[in-house]
N, C-alpha and C positions, 0 to 999 in steps of 0.2 A: 503493497500502496504506500510505503514510505517514497520507490519512485518511483511505482504509479503513475501516484497523483500530480510528476511534469506532466502528464497529457493532459493537464489540464490547463500549463499554461502555453506561449509559445516557445517550441521546445526544437526549432528547427539546430542541423547538425552548425548552420556559419553564426548560429546568434551565439551560438557560447564557445566559439573559435572566436568569433572580435570582443565576447564579453572575458576571456583570457587572458586577450590580448590589454582590455581596459586595466582588469588587476592587477596586469604584469606593471602596466605605467603606472598604478594610487601608489604603486610600492618605489618606485625605485623613484616618483617623487618625495614621496614621505622619506625617503634615503636620506635627501639631499642635504639635510640640516647636519645629519653626524657625520656623512663626510666635508661640508665645511667644516665643519669645529675642527674634525682628527685636522684634515688640509693647514687649517687657522697653529696650532697645537705642532704641528712637524716640523712647521716654516719655522716654530716661535726655536723648537731645538735643534734648527738648521737641519732637518732630516729629509728627505727625499719620498715624500709621501708614496710615489708611485714603486720604490724600490721594497718599500713596507710591509712585511708580513701579513696572513690574520693574524694572530695573538697579538702581533706589537700594536694597530691596531687598536684593539679589543681593547688596549690598557694604557695609552695614551692618554684617553681625558679621564680626571675625576670619573671614581665608581658610577655615585650619582647620575653623572650630567650623559655618563656613559651607558645606562640603562636606558635611560629615560631616553636620549636621542633615538639608542637601537631601537626602543621598540615603538619607535613612534611611524615607521614604515609600514609595519604590521596594523597600527591603527588604520592610519592609511589606506590599506589592505582589507579592512573590516568594512571602511566608508562605502571603497572600490567596487565589491561584493554587495553588500548594496542592494546601492544607484542601479548595477549594471542587473540587478536581480529585478529590481523595482522600475524601469524603465524598459528596461533591453528585451526581459522574460515575464513583463508584468505578473508578476508573481511577489508574493506581500513575504512579510519578514516571517510569520508565524508559518506559512507555505514551504518557504527554503527550508524550516525548523526542524516541522514535528506535522504529524497524521495526524494526529489530536485538532481537537476544534480549536484549541490553543495552549502556548507554550504552556508544560506541568512546570511549576516554577520549585514542586518540591520534589522534581527528581533530579533537577541540579540540587539545588542542597546539598539532599540524602547526597545523592554523587561525592560531591565538594567536603562534606563534612566528611564522613565517611572515609575517600580517602585521604584525605588531611590530616585524621589521626591516623590512621595506621602508618603511612606517610612518615611520619614523626615519628612516632615509636617508634618504625623500623631504623630510623636513621641517627633518634638515639639515644640506642642498643648498641648497636657500630661503634659510634662514640665512646658510651660507657665500654664497651670490650675492647680500644684498639685507643685507649688516650693519648698514647703514640705520637699517635697518627694528627687528632686533632689540636688549634692554641682558642682559646679564649679567645674574640676577636669581637667582643660588645665595643660598644662610639656609643655612648646616648644619643648624640644631634643625629652625625648620618645616620647611624640604624634608624629612628625618628623620619628621619626622609627618604632611607628607603620605606620603608613599609610605607608610606602615603603611595611611593612611586607607582612600588609594587600590586599593594591595592588597587591602582587606577588601569594600569598602567597590562601589566599581564594576562586577567581574565583579558586585556584584548588585543591581544600577541595569540592568547589560545585558540579564542572566539575565530578570529578571522582566519584559520588555522582549520580549525572545524565544519568551519561556514565553507571553508573552500574545498577542502577533499571531502570530507561525509554526506557535505548536503550540497553547493552547489555541482560538483566534479559527480559525486557519485550517480545523481538523478540524472545528469548531464547522459551521460556515458551511459548507466541505465538505459534510458531513454532509446539510447542512436543503437546499443545492441542486442537491449532487449532481457536483458537475461543479472541478474545479482552476482554472479561471483565475479564475472570479467570489473568491474566496479571495483567490486571489496578485491578484488587481486593488487588491478594498474594502479587504483586510489593509495593503497598500505602499501606499494612499493616507491614511487614518484612521492610519496612523506618522507619516507625512511631517505631514499637517495636523495633529497636536499637535500638532509642534514650533512650529508657528506664532505660540507666546507668547514661545519663547526670544529673549533680547537681538539671537542676531544676526539675523533677522529685518529686524529694524528698522532696521539700523546698513546689509546689503545688500543691503536690496529682497524685494518677493515671490520675486527671480530661485534663490535659493537655496531655498527650494522646487525646485525641480527634480532636486538635491542629499537634500535630505533624502529624498521621495519617492522616485528611479531609488535611494535606501541600502537603502529598504524592499523594494523590488520585485528587488532584489538576492540580500536576505538571501530574500526569500521565495523566487526561484528554485533557491538552492542548494539549498535545505530541503528542497523538491518532487524535487531531482535526483537529490538523495540519500535522501533517503527521511527526513531526521531532520534533528535540530539543530543537532547537532555542531556542525559549521563554522561554522556563523551563531553560536552562544555563545563557539567562540576567535575569529574576527574581530572582529564585536559588541566582545566585554570591552578586545580588545588595541587599539586603531581608540580608543576613548573614554581608557583605561589610560594610556597612551605619550602621547597629547594633552595628558594634563591635569598629567605631568609633565614638560613638555616643554618648550611654550611656553604661557602667558597670555595676557587682551589686558581691556585695562578694558570691552570690549563681546560677550565674549565669555558662553555661560552658566556656564561654568567659570572662577570665582575661582580661581587655584591660589597657592601658592609654588611657580612652575614655573621651573627651572633657565636659559628667558628670557622675558623680557616684549615681545608683541608690540609695536612703536608706530606702525606703517603708517596707514595713513590708510582704513578699510573700505568709505569707500565711490569706493578705486580697484581696489576688486578686482574683474577683469572681468569678464564676463558668461564666455568660455575658461577661466578659473580655476575654474566651478563648472562646463562642462560637462563640463570632462575626464578627472575624475575618473568621471564616469557614461557616457559613451559609450565614454571610452577605460580607465582600468583598471579599471574593473569584467566588462568584457568578456575584456579579458586572464584574469584575478583565472578565470573561469570556465573560459577557455581551459584553464588546468593545473589545475584543480581535473577540469576534467572529464577530463585527464587521467591526472594522479594516479589519480581513482578508476574512471577507464572509465565514463566515465556513459554512458548508450543512451538512445533511442526518444523526445526531450528535448517533441518533440511531445506523446505521449501520455505525460506523466509533468507536462506543466503545460498542459494544455488538455483533457483527455482528459477522461472521467468517470468519476464513482467511485460505483463497481459494488455497490450490498446485499448481501449474500450472504442468501440462504435465512434465516428464520427458524430451522429446523430446523438449517445449520449456524452460531447464534450462541451461540457463548464464551467467558462472561464474561468478562474478565480483572481478577481480582483486586489 
């Protein structure tokens, strides 16, 4: 139903091609302030901007300013997705979000709070179990500023990724190929591969892509099984928000004034530490969500066909 309802809006393939171009353009425009600030700072330090690697660019600016400017491009991208859906496809935000009559905010908050508590607990267990790898990094004023920036901007970043991959592209590709497994696998793979430029990939090696692609697959599964983005929106926001506030490291994409700084050697992170979230934690979460929301017909919702209604039954949603 979530994918099939796209037939009620303007869904020609060329609209999605134009839409993706417009969304990318919005992201690029949103990237201008960050690039300009890095250029100015690099010029002050007599550095050649065009010779800077990814890690250096991410650490030139003060961490809070860096985080805010970096997340601006995602906020611009979110506006781009919503505007493209509204004006190019005549699709409402609710229709892009869920197959329900209205967005179920209880689902968003449940996933956010549940994963926020669990992920924070797991991180604290690791900190307590490996105290030599972490350093208390609390600094009141910078941390308060970080909290404000993170609460406002990180949900915009994660919502952009969810609306683009599990929303706009999932529906568009599903309408084109008329099945569910192709958009599920395609959006998961692209979501993962777009993280390939992250500093973590260079430090942890290509095995980390299992985590990124696996996370995309998990988010895609809960979107299709639950007939909407609500759980994915809540989970993704909690995952990035609590990580940014609790722990940072010199080799991660988010450099923040977090409570702790991780000084462990990233090259010593084992293969199992990448595998466990994807093959153990995510299946457990799927089981919990399935029980709570009474999911059924797994094969039909994940692998089934997307049936286009008869032309006379179309009802365009404004």
